[in-house]
C-alpha positions in Angstrom: 0.0 0.0 0.0 1.4 3.3 -1.0 1.7 6.0 1.7 3.0 9.5 1.6 2.9 12.6 3.6 2.0 15.9 1.9 4.5 18.6 2.9 3.2 20.9 5.6 3.5 24.0 3.4 1.4 22.4 0.7 -1.5 20.8 2.7 -1.0 20.5 6.5 -1.6 17.3 8.4 -2.8 15.1 5.6 -1.7 11.6 4.5 -2.9 9.6 1.6 -3.1 5.8 1.1 -4.8 4.8 -2.2 -8.3 6.4 -1.8 -8.0 7.0 2.0 -7.2 10.5 3.2 -6.1 10.9 6.9 -6.1 14.3 8.4 -6.9 16.3 11.6 -10.5 17.2 11.9 -11.8 20.8 11.8 -15.0 22.5 13.0 -16.6 21.6 9.6 -16.2 17.9 10.5 -18.3 18.1 13.7 -21.6 16.7 12.2 -19.9 13.7 10.5 -17.7 13.0 13.5 -20.7 13.1 15.7 -22.4 10.4 13.6 -19.2 8.3 13.7 -18.9 8.6 17.5 -22.6 7.5 17.8 -21.9 4.5 15.7 -18.7 3.7 17.6 -20.4 3.9 21.0 -23.2 1.6 19.8 -20.6 -0.8 18.4 -19.0 -1.0 21.9 -22.3 -1.6 23.6 -22.2 1.8 25.3 -24.6 4.1 23.3 -24.7 7.8 24.1 -27.1 10.6 23.3 -26.7 12.8 20.3 -25.9 15.6 22.7 -23.0 13.7 24.2 -21.6 12.6 20.9 -21.9 16.2 19.5 -20.0 17.5 22.6 -17.2 14.9 22.1 -17.0 15.6 18.4 -16.7 19.4 19.1 -13.9 18.7 21.6 -12.1 16.4 19.1 -12.3 19.1 16.3 -10.7 21.9 18.4 -7.3 23.1 17.3 -4.4 22.1 19.5 -4.2 24.5 22.4 -1.2 23.1 24.3 1.4 20.3 24.4 -1.0 18.0 26.2 -4.1 18.4 24.1 -5.5 15.2 22.6 -4.5 14.4 19.0 -7.3 13.3 16.7 -7.1 11.9 13.2 -9.9 11.1 10.8 -9.9 8.9 7.8 -12.0 9.8 4.8 -12.6 7.4 2.0 -14.6 8.5 -1.1 -15.7 11.6 0.8 -17.2 9.5 3.6 -15.9 9.4 7.2 -14.4 5.9 7.4 -12.7 6.0 10.9 -11.1 8.0 13.6 -8.1 7.7 15.9 -7.9 9.5 19.3 -4.6 9.8 21.1 -3.8 11.3 24.5 -0.5 12.7 25.5 1.2 10.8 28.4 3.9 12.1 30.6 6.3 11.1 31.9 7.2 8.4 29.4 10.6 6.9 28.5 13.4 9.1 30.0 10.9 11.8 31.0 9.6 12.4 27.4 6.1 12.6 26.2 4.4 9.8 24.4 1.1 9.3 22.6 -1.4 6.8 23.9 -4.0 5.6 21.4 -7.3 5.8 23.4 -9.4 4.6 20.5 -9.1 3.6 16.9 -12.5 3.0 15.3 -13.3 2.0 11.7 -16.9 2.1 10.5 -18.2 -1.4 9.8 -18.7 -0.7 6.1 -15.0 0.4 5.8 -13.3 -2.5 7.6 -10.7 -4.6 5.8 -10.0 -1.8 3.3 -6.8 -0.4 4.8 -8.4 2.3 6.9 -6.9 1.2 10.3 -3.5 0.6 8.8 -3.5 4.1 7.2 -4.6 5.7 10.5 -1.8 3.9 12.3 0.8 5.0 9.8 -0.4 8.6 10.1 -0.3 8.4 13.9 3.3 7.2 13.8 4.2 10.0 11.4 2.4 12.5 13.7 4.4 11.1 16.7 7.7 11.5 14.9 6.9 15.0 13.5 5.8 16.3 16.9 8.7 14.8 18.9 6.9 12.1 20.9 9.0 9.2 22.1 6.5 6.4 21.5 3.1 5.4 20.4 1.3 3.0 22.8 -2.1 1.4 23.0 -4.0 -1.6 24.3 -6.4 -4.0 22.5 -8.6 -6.8 23.7 -6.6 -10.0 23.7 -9.4 -11.7 21.7 -9.3 -9.2 18.9 -7.0 -11.2 16.6 -7.8 -9.1 13.5 -6.6 -5.9 15.3 -3.6 -7.6 16.8 -2.5 -9.0 13.4 -2.9 -5.5 11.8 -0.9 -3.9 14.6 1.9 -6.4 14.3 1.9 -5.9 10.5 2.5 -2.2 11.3 5.6 -3.2 13.3 4.2 -3.0 16.8 5.6 -5.2 19.5 3.4 -6.7 22.1 4.4 -5.9 25.7 4.0 -8.1 28.7 1.9 -5.7 30.8 -1.4 -6.0 32.6 -4.0 -3.3 31.9 -6.1 -2.0 34.8 -9.1 0.3 34.8 -11.6 1.7 37.3 -14.9 2.9 36.0 -18.6 3.2 36.9 -19.3 1.8 40.4 -15.7 0.5 40.8 -14.4 4.1 40.4 -16.9 5.3 43.0 -15.9 2.5 45.5 -12.2 3.3 45.0 -12.8 6.9 45.8 -14.5 6.2 49.1 
């Protein structure tokens, strides 16, 4: 699959892979990203209201305001939103540097197995390099063999770590 980055002076923050364009979202993308977020949350079995998805899309489409602002990429294929990738900045990372943690990579059901996720991953790696981050990290469900295979094809190495999370009632219990 051919991948190239367009120079910043020509067209900022855009990458192409065949018919897939990956770029940062803008305020004009809020309606389409809202719909994608609604689909994503339903896919994960945690649906949200239109209002919540719109607020999240609005946040995702804001310009970077500081070094710790989330980084968001969207994939567009044939003028249709095909997927998104949301990354948070983590600090401290290796040798007190900043790294990017992929919080979510989602590809619309109709666009799966078409290279969208791989193109988003390549664009995320390029963004990490261009912005001086030391690493790109993420987790995935151990049973998600398709995602794991794609990540390994991108050159990722699986680490021997255990992932923890507190949410919902467990978070409330831990705070008491």
